[in-house]
N, C-alpha and C positions, 0 to 999 in steps of 0.2 A: 174367287177362282180356286186359289190355291186350297182352301178349306174343302171346299166341294169335292176337288179332285182326291183330298186326304181321306175324306168321309168316304168316298167311293171305293178307293183302295182299301181300307179297312174293312168294308162290306164284303167286298169280294174275296179278301184272305180269309175273313172268318167263315164264309160259306165254304170255300174250299177246304179250310182246315174240317169243318163239319162233315162234309163229303168224305174226306180221307179218313176220319174215324168211324164213320158207319157207310161205308159205300153201297150196302146192299139195301137200305131203307127202302128204295123205290120198287125192288124187285119183291121184297118180302110183303109189301102191300099189295102188289099185285097177286101174289100168291093167296094172301087172305081173302081178297076180293073173289078170287076164283071159287072160293070154297064158301061163300057167304050162305049160299042156300042149299048147303049139301044136306042129302037125305041119305041117312046111313041104312045099311041093312047087314047083318051078321056082325062080325067083329071088326073093330076099326083098327087099321095098321097103317102106320105111317112109315114111309120111307123117305129118308131125308139124307142130306149131304151135298156133295159138290155136283159138277156137270155129270159125271157118269150115271148119277141118280136122274138128273133132270132130263137127261137126254133120252132115258130109257123109254122107247115108244109103247112097249107092250106090258109095262109094269103092273098096270090094273087089270091085264088078263090073268095073273098069277092064279087069283082064287076069286071067281066071279061071284061067290055066294057071300063074300065079305065086302067092306068097304076098305078100298086102298087109296091113300092119299098122298101123293107125291110132291113133296115141299122142297125138293132139290133145286139149290140155287148155285148157279156155275162161278166158278173160280173161288168158291168158299172155302176157309180152313176151319178147323176146329173152333177157334174163337169166336168165328162168326157164328157158328150155330150155338155156341153158348150165350151169344148177346141176344140171339133171336130165338131161343129154345121155346119161350111161352107162346110167340106166334107160329112158330113152325112145327111144334111138338105138342105141347102140353095143353093148349087150348081145344085141342081134339080128342082129348080124353082116350087115347089109345090103349088097347088091349096088348099091341106090340108094336115097337119101333125098330126099324133097319137104319143103321147109321153108317153112311160112308164118308169119313174124313180122314185127312193124315196125307192124302197125295198131294194137294197143292202146298200144304205145310212142309213137307220134306222139300219139294221143289224150292220152296221159299228160304231153306235154310234152317228151319225151326228143328231142334233137337227132337227126337223121337220120344224121350222122358218128358218134356215139356208137352208134347201131343197128348201123351198116355194121361198127364195130370189133368189137362183141360178135358179130355174125353170123361175122366172119372168125375169130374164135376156136374157135365152134363148127366150123366148116370144117375149120380145123386139126386139132382132135380128133378128127373122124370120119377123116379122111384119115391121119393118125398112126396110127390103128387099122388102117387098110386104105388104101393109096392108090389102090387101083383102084375105091374106092367112088365112085359118081357122084353129084353132089348138084345138085339143082334148087331155085334160088330162085324162089319164087313171088312175084310182085310184089304190093306192098299194093293191094287192090283199092279201087273207088271205092265210095262208099256214101251214101245220102240224110242220114243223121245227121252224117256227118263231112266232107261236101263242102265246107266252110268252110276245111277244112285241106288243100285241093287241091293248092296249093303246096309243102306239105311232104311231101306223097305222092309228087309228081313228082320232088321232089329225092332222096328215098329210094329210089324206083326206078332214077333214073339212076345213083345210086350203085352198086345192085346189078346193073345192065347193064354197067357199067364194069369192076366186079369181076370178073364172070363172063368178060368178053371177055379179061382177063388170066390166067386160071387153066385148066389142064387139069382134066378132069372136074367142071368147073362150068357150069350151064347157067342162063340168065335166061329165066324163063317172064312174058310179058307177058299178063297178065289184065285190066290196066287199060284198055286201049284198045278191046278186044272187048266191054267192058261198057258203051261210049258208044255214043249213036246221033246221027250228025252231030256230034260234039263235046261232045254234052250227055249227061248221065248219063240211062240208061235206069232209070226209076223202076220199071217192071213187073218188075224182077229181084228185088226184097225183098219180106220179110215186114213184118208191120205195125211193127215196131221201126225199120224204116229202115237197119239195119244187116247183119242177117243176110239170106242169099240163099234164095231158093224154088227150085223144081225148074228154073225157067228160068235162074236165075243158075248153078246147078250145072252145068246142060247147056253152058253157056257154057265153064265152067271143064274140064269134059270134053273139049270140043274142042280146047283149048288144051293139056292136059296128057297126054292119052292117047297122041297121037303121040309123047311123049317118053319113053315107059315103055320100059325095056329088053326087047328080045325075046329 
């Protein structure tokens, strides 16, 4: 009996450890299943990253003549996108990729420079697959619930901006400043949790990102 309990305990611990190392496995599989029979038209454009992308209800309407694939997965960090880059980006052979990561990383205490290093690895992997793929780094957005981390957010966004200035086919999209009103956070852009955006918030994102979409 003791042996059975011991084996069962080891099984549970091992599975819990696997889940903690790859908590997005099921969600990534669901995203892949969603696009199994995808019929493309025009250019293929991937929007990926954390919940601000996943929860964008009208992202596919940004460019009806092209194929927009939303592979956002809530709660993710840059390291998670790195882990799942093949499934969420590269397999679709995109002409353009919009990436939103760094928000949850900063909240979890990850240093901005470490986020930048991981992001550079993602960029290299995408452009190794196709050096013509254009990548848009979306700035980490301000929010009510994480406003106390403003300095870290600005540091990360500055690193992203400088990185984009040095590389071809890499663009920095500033959504931070348009979400402010006279230098202060516009609180009317968020739902009740103070983190995720409402329709007004996404309208600002659309105004910044839509002009960057490949024609």
